[in-house]
N, C-alpha and C positions, 0 to 999 in steps of 0.2 A: 711335394706340392708346397706352395707358398700360401698360408692361410693367414687370414686375420680374424680375431675374435673381439667383438665388441663386449662390454660389460664384464671385462676379465676379471674384475674384483668380486664378482658375485659368485654365489655356489655353483651355479652351472658354468658360466664363463671360465672359473678358475679351472674347474674340472675338465672342460674342454682343452683349455691350455695345456694342463698336465699330460692328458692322454695324446695330445697332438704332438707335443715334445717327444713322449715315449715312443710314437709312431714314426719318428724321424721328419717330421714336418719341418719346414721353415716358418716359425711363427711370428706374427705382429699381434701385440696385445694392446688393446685400447681400453683405457679405463679413466674416469673422471676424478676418482677418489682414493682408491686402493690399491697398494702395490701388488703386483701380479706374482705368484709364486715361480719357484724352480728357474729362475734366471731367465724368464723369457724376455724378449725385447718388448718394452712397455713403453707406451706413449699415452701421456695424458690427453685427453681430447674431449670437449663438449661437442657432442654430436649435433646438437641444435645449431651450432655455428657453422653454417653451410660452407663458408669460404674456408674456414680451418679444416673441415672434414675433406673438402675437395683437394686441398693442399696435401693433407696427410696421405690421402688414398693415391694421389697422383705422384707421390714420392716413393710409395711402398709397391704400388703395382701388384697387388696379390692375385692369385688365381680364384679365390672364393673368399667372400666375407660371411662369417658366422655371427648374426646380429641377435645377441641375447639382452642388450642393454634396454634399459626401460624403467619406469616406475611400476614396480610389482606389489606395493603395499596396498591391497585392494580397498581398504577402509580409508587410507590416505587419498587415493584417488577420489573416492566419493566425496571427501570432505574438499579437495582442491581440484576440480576438474580441468581447470586452466592448466595445471602442472601437469596432470594426466595426458592431456593432449600434447602438450610440449614435448614431454619426455618419452611418450609412446608413438605419436603420430608424425610431429615435426621432426624428431630424430631419424625416423625411419625413412622419411622423405629425402631428408639430407643424405643418409646412407646409400639410397638406392641410386640418387642421381651421381653421386660421387663414384660409387661402382660402375656405373654405366659408362662415365666418361673415360674409364681406364680398362673396360671389359672384364671387369671382375663379376663372377657370379654371386648371387645374394641366397643365403639360407637363413630364413627368419623365423625365430622361435616365438610361438604363439601359445595359446592356452585353451583348455576346455571351456573357460568363462565366457567365451565367444557363444556358447549355447545356453538356451533358457534354463535346461535342468528339468524339463517336463518329461522326457522320453529318453534318457540316456541309459546305456552308453552310446555314443554317436560316432558313425564313420565318417570317412573323410568328405562324402558326398552330401553329407547333412547339412541342411540350409541353418546357417548361424541366426541366432535372436537373442542378442545379448541383453541382460537385465541388470547391469551394473555399469558405472563410469569406466571402471577398468576392462571390463569385457567389451564395451562400445569401443573403447580407445584401441584396443588390440585388434578388434575386426577392422576397424578403420585403417590401422596399419597394414593388416593384411591386404586389403583393398589397394593400397599404395603399391606394396610388393607386386601385386598381380597386375595392376594397370601400368606401372611405370618401370618396372624391372625388364631388362632385355633377357635375363637368364635367371630363373628363380626357382626355390623350393620354400614351402612353409612347414615346418616342422612343429606340430602341436604337442604339448605335453601336460601333465596334470599332477598336482600336489607333490612337489619335489621334496624328497628328504635326502639327508645325508650329513655328515659330520661336518660343520662349517669351520672355515679357516679365518673367519672374521668375526665381529661381534654379534651379528644378526642371527637370531635363532630362526629354525624352520618348524612347522608343526610337529615333527617327530622328536626334535630335540627338547621343544617347549614341553612335550609329554614325558620324555625320559626325566626331565628335570623334576616334574612334579611327583611322579612315581618314585624317583629316588628319595625325595624328601618326605615320603609319606603323606603327601598332600592329596586331596580330591583331584581328580582329572575329569573335568566336563567335556563330554564328546557329545556330538550329534548323533541322534539315532535316526535322523530323517535326511541325511545327506550321504549319498553313495557316489564313489570316486574310484578312480583307477590309479591308487597311489604308485608313485614311480621313484626308484633310486636314481639319484642324479648320475652316477656312474652307468647306469643302464641307458638313461637318456642321452648322455653324451656320446656313449658308443654307437646308438643308432644315428644321432644326428651327425658324428664326424663320418659315419660310413656314407650317409647321404651325400655330404660334402664331397668326399673322395671319390664317389662314383659319378658325379655330376648328373645326380638324380634330379628329377624335375616334378612340379606338381605339390599337391598337398599330402603330407604324411602324419600320422599319429605315432608319436615316439614316445610312448608311456608304458606303464606296467600293465601286465597281461591279465590283471584280476580285478574284478568289481567287488568292493566290499563297503559297507557303511561305516561311519568313524568309531562305532562302538564296536563292531567286529575287528576293526583296525586295532583298538585298544586292547582286546582281548587276545589277539594274535601276537601283539607286543609284549604283553604279560608273559605268555607261554614262551616267548623266546628268550626275554630277558630275566625271567624270574621274578617279576613284580607281582603283587597281589591285584587280581582283578576286581577285588572289593573297592578298590580306590576308585574305579571308574564310576562316574556320575552322568548317566544318560539324559540329555535334554533334548528339546527341539529348537531349530534354528531361531524361531520367533522369539524365544525367551532370553536370547544372548545379548540383545540390545546393540547390535553391530551396525555400524554405519552404512555398509554395502550388504546387498541381498546376495546370500551364496546360493548357487543353483542347487537343487535338491537331488534329483536323479541324473547326476551327470557322468562325467567319465568318458573314456575314449575307446572306441574299438580299435584294435591293434592288428587286425588280419592282413593289412596290406605288408606291414613290417614283417610280419611272421613269415609271411610268404616270400617276399623278395629280399630280405636283409640277412646277413650272416648273423648280426647282433640281433639276438631274439628278446622280445619283452619279457621281463622277470615276473615270476609269481611273486605274490606278497610275503610268502615265506622266505624265498630267497633275497628278496630286498631287505627284509628284517634281519637275517643272518648277516647279510654284508653292514648293515648299520651296527650291529652288535658287535661285529669285528672292529670296526673304526672306533666305537665306544671304548672297546677294551684296549686300543691302542695296537692291534695286531693286522693293520689293514694290508700289509705287505709291501709297501712302496709302490713305485710306479708300475710295476709289472702286473699288480692286481688291477690296474686299470684296463688291461685287455680282456677281462671278463666280458 
């Protein structure tokens, strides 16, 4: 299958690229800034440039576009809503129109931040009610996909973790750094999420693309836990001291964007219909620990 991945320099995009190559797909990787690993066919493309995107898609004519690109820094979106709209909504509009023109399917990667966090975890049929600029932009992008794409799937995920190949940290690597240095690790006791290892999300998303599956999917971890419980589980796996955990409430953090409280995603559909199954928190942390120790096992490990 011929597959394009946007946002190929990001944690999820790069993992999808590596997995697609390992599974023998013909890959086209699109990125704005970061080189893509493993010798993928990389093209530098600003997705908000509709003419350039149409030209690129017309040249490559892939079977499916997995659209991971966007501005995912939640606080930056809150501070700069215009850029959040441009990077998440306008770019998605550009991708969908260009894909339609050449008959490519679209798999759009979204987030649990489209929900308000009042009564999670949420299933695919729950009504979105975003409470942040980031969540609002991602929900608007979902609507673009649903309303304009000729053939689409939406794969929402939640709190991606993994060992990055670039300079940007994720929640888990930030916590590992603080634990390793013996520094206090402030964690929310009033935020529940279904933390997801990026390899697990990539496996589910790629399977959705390979099968030509449609509709909304939740490609997330299979276990709901608050952030403090996550920290305790990390300490047990990595051998860190749980005494370093400093529980606090979201309101005390002074963050620009409101984080959903009881969020997370229900993954019953994925567990029922996909070969790639949602991982438990323990399995996600074991994989992260292997990555941290440098024993990830190369591309074959991506078949997990």
